[in-house]
N, C-alpha and C positions, 0 to 999 in steps of 0.2 A: 663873538658874533651876536650874542644876546644883547650886548650893549648897543650895537647898531640897530637892532630890531626895536629895542626900547626907545632909542632916539627917534626912529621912524614913527613909532606909535605916538610919542610925545608931539612930534611935528604935526601929525594928523589931528590930534586933539586940540592943538592950538589954532587950527585953521578957522578963520572967521566965517560966518555964514555966507558972506558975499564972495568967498573964494569958490563956492560951489556954483555950478551952472544954474541950478535950481535951488536958491537959498531956503525955500520952505522945506526941502527934503534934506537939508544939511545935517541935522542931528542924526537921522536914521542912517544916512550914508556914511557919516563919520564913525558911527558905531559899527557898521558893517565892515568898514575898512580895518578897524581895530581888531575885530574878531578874526579877520583873515590874517592879520599880522600875528595874532596870538596862535593861530593854527600853524603858521610858519615856525614860530618859536618851538612849539611842541614837536614838530617834525625834526627840527634841528636837534633838539634834546634827545630824540629817539634815534638819531643817527641817519635819518632819512633825508640826506642832503639833496639828492636828485628831486625828490618830491617837494622839498622846500623851494628849490629853484623853480620848478614848474609852477608852483602856486604863486610865487612872486611874479614870474613872467606872464602867466596866463590869467591870473585872477586879480592880483593886487594892482599891477601896472594897468591892466585893462580898465578896471574900475576908476582908477585915478584919472586916466585919459578920458573916460566917459563922463565922469561927474565933476571934475575940478577944472576950473578955468586955467588956461595956458599960463597966465602970469603967476599962478600959485603952485603949479605942478612940477615945474622944472627941477627944483631942489629935491622934491620927493622922489622923482624918477632917477635923479643922479644918486641919491642915497640907496635906492633899490639896486641900481647897477653895481654899486660898491659892495653891497651885501652879497649879491650874486657872484661877484668876482672872488670874494672870500670863500664862499661855499664851494666854488669850483676847484679850489686848491685843497679841499679836504678829502 
């Protein structure tokens, strides 16, 4: 699971500034998303799978939908859904 989270984080870090709805806020929003992904990784490592799922669904996905343009968020949301599917089997 960590591998998928790290892939998600890497994808977020690679987003260009113009992928964000407000490019001047891109750096801060990118960092905030990465911190949320790090929190999911910590929850996973602690065995708090339901908490990790909730954070992905309620925080990470929400911020991606709010901050990132549609053309750049589809792959991120798909990856999050894959991570959630894996967590649900644990």
